C-alpha positions, -999 to 999 in steps of 0.1 A, spaced: 535 449 -938 515 469 -913 483 451 -923 499 417 -918 512 426 -884 478 438 -873 462 406 -885 487 386 -867 482 404 -834 445 399 -837 448 362 -842 472 359 -812 446 378 -790 419 354 -801 441 324 -793 449 339 -759 412 345 -752 403 309 -762 431 295 -740 418 316 -710 383 303 -716 395 267 -716 414 273 -684 383 287 -667 362 258 -679 388 233 -665 387 251 -632 349 250 -631 349 214 -640 374 207 -612 353 226 -587 322 208 -598 338 174 -595 351 183 -560 315 195 -550 301 162 -563 327 143 -543 318 162 -511 281 156 -516 288 119 -520 308 118 -488 280 137 -469 253 113 -483 275 83 -472 279 97 -437 242 104 -434 234 69 -446 259 55 -420 243 75 -392 209 63 -402 221 27 -402 237 31 -368 205 47 -354 185 19 -368 208 -7 -353 208 10 -319 170 13 -320 166 -23 -328 190 -33 -301 171 -12 -275 138 -26 -287 151 -61 -283 165 -53 -249 131 -38 -238 113 -69 -251 136 -91 -231 130 -71 -200 92 -72 -205 93 -109 -211 113 -114 -179 88 -92 -160 59 -112 -174 75 -145 -164 83 -131 -129 47 -119 -125 33 -153 -135 55 -171 -110 45 -146 -83 8 -151 -91 13 -189 -89 30 -185 -55 2 -162 -44 -25 -187 -53 -5 -216 -37 -2 -196 -4 -39 -192 -1 -46 -229 -10 -20 -241 16 -32 -217 43 -70 -213 40 -71 -191 72 -55 -163 51 -88 -160 33 -103 -146 65 -78 -118 67 -76 -112 29 -111 -117 15 -117 -112 -23 -128 -76 -28 -133 -78 -66 -148 -111 -79 -139 -102 -115 -102 -96 -111 -98 -118 -80 -82 -88 -62 -80 -92 -24 -81 -66 4 -60 -76 34 -63 -64 70 -46 -73 103 -81 -78 118 -108 -102 107 -139 -86 90 -161 -70 116 -132 -64 140 -118 -29 145 -80 -24 148 -65 -3 176 -28 -5 186 -18 -42 186 -54 -54 191 -86 -60 172 -119 -53 190 -153 -66 182 -184 -48 195 -212 -74 198 -248 -62 194 -262 -94 210 -271 -93 247 -259 -119 271 -248 -124 307 -211 -120 315 -202 -157 315 -220 -163 282 -203 -133 267 -169 -146 277 -176 -179 260 -187 -161 229 -155 -141 227 -134 -173 233 -153 -190 205 -142 -162 182 -106 -167 192 -104 -139 217 -114 -128 252 -135 -101 267 -118 -67 264 -89 -61 288 -81 -24 291 -44 -19 297 -39 18 288 -57 51 289 -55 52 251 -75 19 248 -101 32 273 -106 64 254 -109 45 221 -135 20 235 -154 48 251 -156 68 219 -165 37 198 -193 26 221 -207 61 222 -210 61 184 -224 25 182 -248 23 211 -258 59 219 -251 54 256 -258 17 260 -235 -4 282 -210 -31 272 -194 -59 292 -157 -57 295 -134 -84 310 -137 -73 346 -150 -95 374 -149 -94 411 -125 -120 424 -145 -129 455 -152 -118 491 -119 -98 494 -134 -73 469 -105 -76 445 -110 -73 407 -93 -92 379 -94 -93 342 -107 -122 321 -72 -135 316 -66 -138 354 -44 -107 357 -52 -83 386 -68 -50 380 -48 -32 407 -17 -35 386 -31 -13 358 -51 19 353 -87 21 365 -116 42 352 -144 37 378 -172 62 380 -172 54 418 -153 32 441 -164 -4 434 -157 -14 470 -185 9 481 -211 -4 456 -231 -20 484 -234 -53 466 -206 -73 480 -227 -104 485 -235 -108 448 -214 -117 418 -203 -85 402 -187 -77 369 -176 -46 351 -194 -27 324 -184 3 303 -211 29 299 -201 58 276 -213 88 295 -199 123 299 -162 115 303 -142 84 293 -121 85 326 -152 77 347 -172 52 327 -167 19 345 -196 6 367 -203 -25 387 -232 -47 375 -246 -81 384 -229 -107 361 -263 -123 355 -276 -92 337 -275 -91 299 -255 -66 280 -237 -62 248 -200 -72 248 -166 -60 237 -143 -88 226 -106 -85 218 -79 -105 201 -43 -100 189 -37 -86 154 -24 -110 128 14 -111 125 39 -127 102 64 -132 129 
């Protein structure tokens, strides 16, 4: 009887161990299935994110292409208007000459080529010599008049410019004696006495009241004393002026 009981107990222990092993296996299988499910969910989420990013990227790319297309169309229209403007107003070619023949690029200025800007004016320093009357006609033919100096700033600018260009040579300006009364006026008819003056000496004491006198600018030591009287029949270089171009 004792042997039978021991055998029975041994069999029951084996059955218990087998049952425990099967329980552990089921738990492991359950955890494995759960892990596979979680991995599947993660992969699906990653795929969804990639799809969303792809769609967003494609949408942004399409939006950028549309913007670029709109910019190209706008640029073409602007270029057409630009070309039409120069064809309708040929005078613009004088102020905006082509600076690059390959690209058609233009360089614009408020003054014509050869004219120097200062303030609201453009000045031309002629190298040809002529009497005062001929010089005035020359300036008028270019769309301007002989230089009329209204401010000390203009006087100093012209003095410095003539110094650098002529090394002390004289230039006609728009000053002329108005007659026997000894008054002086500018080339536009305005009186000199109403503005600043930069005579080297009093023009009333020049000792040449019986001859036709005009004003010249000679760039000597100081700009404030560089006007001299001179016979209008003499031949000098000339300073012309004209207004700067304006869109108004």
